C-alpha positions as a Markdown table, in Angstrom:
| # | Residue | x | y | z |
|---|---|---|---|---|
| 1 | Met | 99.5 | -150.6 | 27.6 |
| 2 | Asn | 99.2 | -153.8 | 25.9 |
| 3 | Phe | 99.9 | -154.7 | 22.1 |
| 4 | Asp | 96.8 | -154.6 | 21.5 |
| 5 | Asp | 95.6 | -151.1 | 22.4 |
| 6 | Pro | 95.3 | -148.4 | 19.8 |
| 7 | Ala | 98.8 | -146.9 | 19.1 |
| 8 | Phe | 98.0 | -143.4 | 18.6 |
| 9 | Asp | 96.4 | -143.2 | 21.7 |
| 10 | Phe | 100.0 | -143.0 | 22.8 |
| 11 | Ile | 101.1 | -140.1 | 20.2 |
| 12 | Pro | 99.7 | -136.8 | 21.0 |
| 13 | Trp | 102.0 | -135.3 | 18.4 |
| 14 | Ala | 100.0 | -137.5 | 15.7 |
| 15 | Arg | 96.9 | -135.2 | 16.5 |
| 16 | Pro | 94.8 | -134.6 | 14.4 |
| 17 | Leu | 95.2 | -137.5 | 12.5 |
| 18 | Ser | 95.9 | -137.3 | 9.0 |
| 19 | Asp | 93.7 | -140.4 | 8.1 |
| 20 | Pro | 90.9 | -141.6 | 10.5 |
| 21 | Arg | 92.0 | -145.1 | 9.9 |
| 22 | Lys | 94.9 | -144.7 | 11.8 |
| 23 | Ala | 92.9 | -144.7 | 15.1 |
| 24 | Lys | 92.4 | -148.6 | 14.4 |
| 25 | Ile | 95.9 | -149.2 | 14.4 |
| 26 | Thr | 97.2 | -151.3 | 17.4 |
| 27 | Val | 100.7 | -151.0 | 18.9 |
| 28 | Lys | 101.4 | -154.9 | 17.5 |
| 29 | Gln | 100.7 | -153.8 | 14.1 |
| 30 | Leu | 103.3 | -151.1 | 14.2 |
| 31 | Leu | 105.5 | -154.1 | 14.9 |
| 32 | Asn | 104.5 | -156.6 | 12.5 |
| 33 | His | 104.4 | -154.4 | 9.4 |
| 34 | Thr | 100.5 | -154.8 | 9.2 |
| 35 | Ser | 99.5 | -150.8 | 10.2 |
| 36 | Gly | 99.1 | -149.9 | 6.7 |
| 37 | Ile | 101.2 | -146.7 | 7.5 |
| 38 | Val | 103.7 | -145.9 | 4.8 |
| 39 | Pro | 105.8 | -149.0 | 3.5 |
| 40 | Glu | 109.1 | -149.2 | 1.6 |
| 41 | Ser | 107.4 | -150.8 | -1.5 |
| 42 | Ala | 106.2 | -146.5 | -1.6 |
| 43 | Gly | 109.7 | -145.4 | -2.5 |
| 44 | Val | 109.6 | -143.0 | 0.2 |
| 45 | Gly | 112.7 | -142.0 | 2.2 |
| 46 | Asn | 112.7 | -143.3 | 5.8 |
| 47 | Arg | 114.1 | -139.8 | 7.2 |
| 48 | Gly | 112.6 | -136.8 | 7.6 |
| 49 | Arg | 110.9 | -133.8 | 10.3 |
| 50 | Trp | 108.3 | -135.7 | 12.9 |
| 51 | Glu | 105.3 | -133.7 | 11.0 |
| 52 | Trp | 105.9 | -135.0 | 7.7 |
| 53 | Ile | 106.4 | -138.5 | 9.2 |
| 54 | Leu | 103.1 | -137.9 | 11.2 |
| 55 | Gly | 101.1 | -136.9 | 7.8 |
| 56 | His | 100.8 | -133.4 | 8.8 |
| 57 | Thr | 102.7 | -131.9 | 5.8 |
| 58 | Gly | 100.2 | -132.5 | 3.2 |
| 59 | Asp | 102.1 | -135.3 | 1.0 |
| 60 | Gln | 99.6 | -137.9 | 0.6 |
| 61 | Lys | 102.1 | -140.9 | 1.2 |
| 62 | Thr | 102.7 | -140.2 | 4.5 |
| 63 | Ala | 99.0 | -138.5 | 5.2 |
| 64 | Arg | 97.1 | -141.5 | 3.8 |
| 65 | Leu | 97.3 | -145.0 | 5.0 |
| 66 | Ala | 98.6 | -147.6 | 2.2 |
| 67 | Phe | 95.9 | -150.1 | 3.3 |
| 68 | Asp | 93.2 | -150.6 | 6.3 |
| 69 | Pro | 95.0 | -151.8 | 9.4 |
| 70 | Gly | 95.7 | -155.4 | 9.6 |
| 71 | Thr | 94.5 | -156.3 | 6.2 |
| 72 | Asp | 98.1 | -156.7 | 4.4 |
| 73 | Leu | 101.4 | -156.6 | 5.6 |
| 74 | Asp | 104.1 | -154.4 | 3.8 |
| 75 | Tyr | 107.5 | -153.7 | 5.6 |
| 76 | Ser | 107.2 | -150.1 | 7.1 |
| 77 | Thr | 110.2 | -148.4 | 8.5 |
| 78 | His | 107.9 | -145.2 | 9.5 |
| 79 | Gly | 105.8 | -147.8 | 11.5 |
| 80 | Leu | 108.6 | -148.3 | 13.6 |
| 81 | His | 109.3 | -144.9 | 13.7 |
| 82 | His | 105.9 | -144.6 | 15.3 |
| 83 | Ala | 106.4 | -147.4 | 17.7 |
| 84 | Ala | 108.9 | -145.6 | 19.6 |
| 85 | Leu | 106.9 | -142.4 | 19.7 |
| 86 | Val | 104.4 | -145.0 | 21.9 |
| 87 | Cys | 107.2 | -145.9 | 23.8 |
| 88 | Glu | 107.8 | -142.2 | 25.0 |
| 89 | Gly | 104.0 | -141.5 | 25.0 |
| 90 | Val | 103.8 | -144.4 | 27.2 |
| 91 | Thr | 106.7 | -144.4 | 29.5 |
| 92 | Gly | 107.1 | -140.4 | 29.7 |
| 93 | Met | 110.8 | -141.0 | 28.3 |
| 94 | Pro | 112.4 | -140.4 | 25.0 |
| 95 | Tyr | 113.1 | -143.9 | 23.2 |
| 96 | Asp | 116.6 | -143.4 | 23.5 |
| 97 | Ser | 116.7 | -143.1 | 27.6 |
| 98 | Phe | 114.3 | -145.7 | 28.1 |
| 99 | Ala | 115.9 | -148.4 | 26.3 |
| 100 | Ile | 119.3 | -146.9 | 27.9 |
| 101 | Glu | 118.0 | -147.2 | 31.1 |
| 102 | Lys | 116.0 | -150.3 | 31.4 |
| 103 | Leu | 117.7 | -152.3 | 28.5 |
| 104 | Phe | 121.5 | -151.1 | 28.0 |
| 105 | Lys | 122.5 | -150.5 | 31.4 |
| 106 | Pro | 121.0 | -154.2 | 32.8 |
| 107 | Leu | 122.8 | -155.6 | 30.1 |
| 108 | Gly | 126.2 | -153.9 | 30.7 |
| 109 | Ile | 126.3 | -152.4 | 27.2 |
| 110 | Glu | 128.7 | -149.7 | 26.5 |
| 111 | Lys | 128.4 | -148.2 | 23.0 |
| 112 | Trp | 125.4 | -147.3 | 21.1 |
| 113 | Trp | 123.9 | -144.4 | 19.0 |
| 114 | Phe | 120.4 | -143.6 | 18.2 |
| 115 | Gln | 118.9 | -141.8 | 15.3 |
| 116 | Trp | 117.0 | -138.4 | 15.9 |
| 117 | Phe | 114.6 | -136.5 | 14.0 |
| 118 | Asp | 113.7 | -133.3 | 14.0 |
| 119 | Gly | 110.4 | -131.2 | 14.3 |
| 120 | Asp | 108.6 | -128.1 | 14.4 |
| 121 | Glu | 107.0 | -126.5 | 17.5 |
| 122 | Lys | 103.9 | -129.0 | 17.9 |
| 123 | His | 105.8 | -131.6 | 16.9 |
| 124 | Gly | 109.3 | -131.5 | 18.9 |
| 125 | Arg | 112.4 | -133.2 | 18.6 |
| 126 | His | 112.4 | -137.0 | 19.0 |
| 127 | Pro | 114.7 | -140.2 | 18.9 |
| 128 | Ser | 113.4 | -142.7 | 15.9 |
| 129 | His | 113.9 | -146.2 | 16.4 |
| 130 | Gly | 117.2 | -146.3 | 14.5 |
| 131 | Leu | 120.0 | -147.1 | 16.4 |
| 132 | Gly | 123.4 | -148.5 | 15.9 |
| 133 | Leu | 125.2 | -151.0 | 18.0 |
| 134 | Pro | 128.5 | -153.2 | 17.7 |
| 135 | Ala | 128.3 | -156.7 | 17.5 |
| 136 | Arg | 129.3 | -157.6 | 21.0 |
| 137 | Glu | 126.7 | -155.3 | 22.5 |
| 138 | Met | 123.9 | -156.7 | 20.1 |
| 139 | Ala | 125.0 | -159.9 | 21.3 |
| 140 | Arg | 124.3 | -159.1 | 24.6 |
| 141 | Ile | 120.4 | -158.5 | 23.7 |
| 142 | Ala | 120.3 | -161.5 | 21.7 |
| 143 | Tyr | 121.6 | -163.5 | 24.6 |
| 144 | Cys | 119.3 | -162.1 | 26.9 |
| 145 | Met | 116.3 | -163.0 | 24.6 |
| 146 | Leu | 117.8 | -166.5 | 24.4 |
| 147 | Arg | 117.8 | -166.9 | 28.1 |
| 148 | Gly | 113.9 | -165.9 | 28.1 |
| 149 | Gly | 114.6 | -162.3 | 29.1 |
| 150 | Arg | 117.1 | -162.9 | 31.7 |
| 151 | Trp | 120.5 | -161.4 | 32.5 |
| 152 | Lys | 122.2 | -163.3 | 35.3 |
| 153 | Gln | 119.5 | -163.4 | 38.1 |
| 154 | Glu | 117.6 | -159.7 | 36.9 |
| 155 | Lys | 114.0 | -160.1 | 34.6 |
| 156 | Val | 115.3 | -157.2 | 31.9 |
| 157 | Ile | 112.8 | -158.0 | 28.8 |
| 158 | Pro | 109.4 | -159.5 | 29.5 |
| 159 | Lys | 108.8 | -163.2 | 29.1 |
| 160 | Trp | 105.8 | -163.4 | 27.2 |
| 161 | Phe | 107.2 | -161.0 | 24.9 |
| 162 | Val | 110.1 | -163.3 | 23.9 |
| 163 | Glu | 107.6 | -166.1 | 23.7 |
| 164 | Glu | 105.5 | -164.4 | 21.2 |
| 165 | Thr | 108.2 | -163.4 | 18.9 |
| 166 | Ala | 108.5 | -167.3 | 17.9 |
| 167 | Ala | 105.2 | -167.2 | 15.9 |
| 168 | Pro | 104.1 | -164.5 | 13.6 |
| 169 | Thr | 101.8 | -162.0 | 15.3 |
| 170 | His | 98.9 | -161.4 | 12.7 |
| 171 | Ser | 97.0 | -163.4 | 10.3 |
| 172 | Ile | 98.5 | -162.3 | 7.1 |
| 173 | Lys | 99.3 | -165.2 | 4.4 |
| 174 | Gly | 101.4 | -165.3 | 1.1 |
| 175 | Lys | 104.6 | -163.6 | -0.3 |
| 176 | Lys | 104.8 | -160.1 | 1.1 |
| 177 | Ser | 108.0 | -157.7 | 1.5 |
| 178 | Phe | 111.3 | -158.7 | 0.0 |
| 179 | Asp | 109.4 | -161.4 | -1.2 |
| 180 | Arg | 109.1 | -163.1 | 2.2 |
| 181 | Asp | 106.3 | -165.1 | 3.8 |
| 182 | Ala | 104.1 | -163.1 | 5.8 |
| 183 | Glu | 104.3 | -165.8 | 8.4 |
| 184 | Ser | 107.9 | -164.9 | 9.1 |
| 185 | Trp | 107.2 | -161.1 | 10.8 |
| 186 | Ser | 106.6 | -161.4 | 14.4 |
| 187 | His | 106.9 | -158.4 | 17.0 |
| 188 | Gly | 110.1 | -156.5 | 15.0 |
| 189 | Trp | 112.0 | -160.2 | 14.9 |
| 190 | Glu | 111.6 | -161.8 | 11.7 |
| 191 | Leu | 111.3 | -165.8 | 11.5 |
| 192 | Pro | 113.7 | -166.9 | 8.8 |
| 193 | Gly | 113.3 | -170.6 | 9.5 |
| 194 | Arg | 109.4 | -170.3 | 8.6 |
| 195 | Leu | 110.6 | -168.8 | 4.7 |
| 196 | Thr | 109.3 | -171.4 | 2.4 |
| 197 | Asp | 111.9 | -170.7 | -0.3 |
| 198 | Arg | 115.8 | -171.8 | -0.2 |
| 199 | Arg | 116.3 | -169.3 | 2.3 |
| 200 | Gly | 114.3 | -171.1 | 5.3 |
| 201 | Arg | 116.5 | -173.9 | 4.3 |
| 202 | Asp | 118.2 | -175.7 | 7.5 |
| 203 | Ile | 117.2 | -172.6 | 9.9 |
| 204 | Pro | 115.3 | -174.3 | 12.8 |
| 205 | Lys | 111.8 | -173.0 | 13.3 |
| 206 | Asp | 112.7 | -171.3 | 16.5 |
| 207 | Ala | 115.4 | -169.1 | 14.9 |
| 208 | Arg | 114.6 | -165.3 | 15.1 |
| 209 | Phe | 116.7 | -162.6 | 13.9 |
| 210 | Lys | 116.7 | -158.8 | 12.8 |
| 211 | Pro | 118.5 | -158.0 | 9.2 |
| 212 | Gly | 119.8 | -154.5 | 9.2 |
| 213 | Ser | 121.0 | -151.4 | 7.2 |
| 214 | Gly | 124.4 | -151.9 | 5.9 |
| 215 | Gly | 124.4 | -155.8 | 6.7 |
| 216 | Gln | 123.9 | -155.5 | 10.2 |
| 217 | Leu | 122.4 | -158.9 | 12.0 |
| 218 | Ile | 121.3 | -160.0 | 15.0 |
| 219 | Ala | 119.9 | -163.0 | 15.8 |
| 220 | Phe | 119.3 | -166.0 | 18.6 |
| 221 | Val | 118.2 | -170.1 | 18.3 |
| 222 | Pro | 117.1 | -171.5 | 21.5 |
| 223 | Ser | 116.6 | -174.9 | 20.2 |
| 224 | Leu | 120.7 | -175.2 | 19.0 |
| 225 | Asp | 121.5 | -172.4 | 22.4 |
| 226 | Leu | 123.0 | -170.3 | 19.6 |
| 227 | Val | 123.7 | -166.3 | 19.2 |
| 228 | Ile | 125.1 | -164.7 | 16.3 |
| 229 | Thr | 125.4 | -161.1 | 15.3 |
| 230 | Arg | 127.4 | -159.1 | 12.7 |
| 231 | Gln | 128.5 | -155.4 | 12.2 |
| 232 | Thr | 129.9 | -155.1 | 8.5 |
| 233 | Gly | 130.0 | -151.2 | 8.6 |
| 234 | Ser | 128.8 | -151.1 | 4.8 |
| 235 | Ser | 126.1 | -151.5 | 2.5 |
| 236 | Gly | 125.6 | -154.2 | 0.0 |
| 237 | Ser | 124.0 | -157.0 | -1.1 |
| 238 | Trp | 123.8 | -159.5 | 1.9 |
| 239 | Asp | 122.2 | -163.0 | 2.3 |
| 240 | Phe | 121.4 | -162.8 | 5.7 |
| 241 | Glu | 119.6 | -166.1 | 5.7 |
| 242 | Glu | 123.0 | -167.9 | 4.6 |
| 243 | Tyr | 124.8 | -166.2 | 7.3 |
| 244 | Leu | 122.7 | -167.7 | 9.8 |
| 245 | Arg | 122.1 | -170.9 | 8.0 |
| 246 | Leu | 126.3 | -171.3 | 8.0 |
| 247 | Ala | 126.5 | -170.7 | 11.8 |
| 248 | Cys | 123.7 | -173.4 | 12.4 |
| 249 | Arg | 125.5 | -175.8 | 10.4 |
| 250 | Ala | 128.4 | -175.4 | 12.3 |
| 251 | Val | 126.7 | -176.0 | 15.5 |
| 252 | Leu | 124.8 | -179.0 | 14.6 |
| 253 | Gln | 128.2 | -180.7 | 13.4 |
| 254 | Glu | 129.6 | -179.9 | 16.2 |
| 255 | Lys | 127.2 | -181.4 | 18.6 |
| 256 | Arg | 127.3 | -184.3 | 16.0 |
| 257 | Glu | 131.1 | -184.8 | 16.7 |
| 258 | Glu | 130.7 | -184.8 | 20.5 |
């Protein structure tokens, strides 16, 4: 499997497809939010049974794509749920088992939580992409990415993946989800330094981060040799870019004083 392959070739539980356009969705489009699968802007909840998420209950918001694949960008948690099923379809392992075996154990991660959704007899019960990690454990993942996917002497994350996350993985332009520039979206990661409004100010272009529910944040900046994470445990209005910007400024100040 590569990221340009049709995603639904690896999701047998989605057949028959609720929208024929789903056959054209690539794995990459699930990760960079250009798939057209029900976006956050549709006002649909992000938790539910798999038959609903896969569009098999008659709800047109999950059955029909919001736009043709690759023609627009709109953040989609449902798209990332689908990516977790792709992982299971390709590896033969539920997403949580694959992540634990191939990522968490090599990095020495000790604590985690995965979100699971139930389904009927046809669709089954599977983990979604949702997970929770303490700040220390998130920092291990960010540090591995910072080192090009290596942990000590072991190759854990493919170097090509790390390199591709440094740039947008689509051709969409303009302001999109959360009033962010489309160019700030990559393979599941975001590029805050590419934001053209004040939020991108003083953040290096190679910075990558992933804001999460409840204020959690995982970030790494190769040019500053910086990893920063946050786990708040509470929801609210969090200024993710400002948090990273202050950390970057602190590192730059220290370098100037050396």
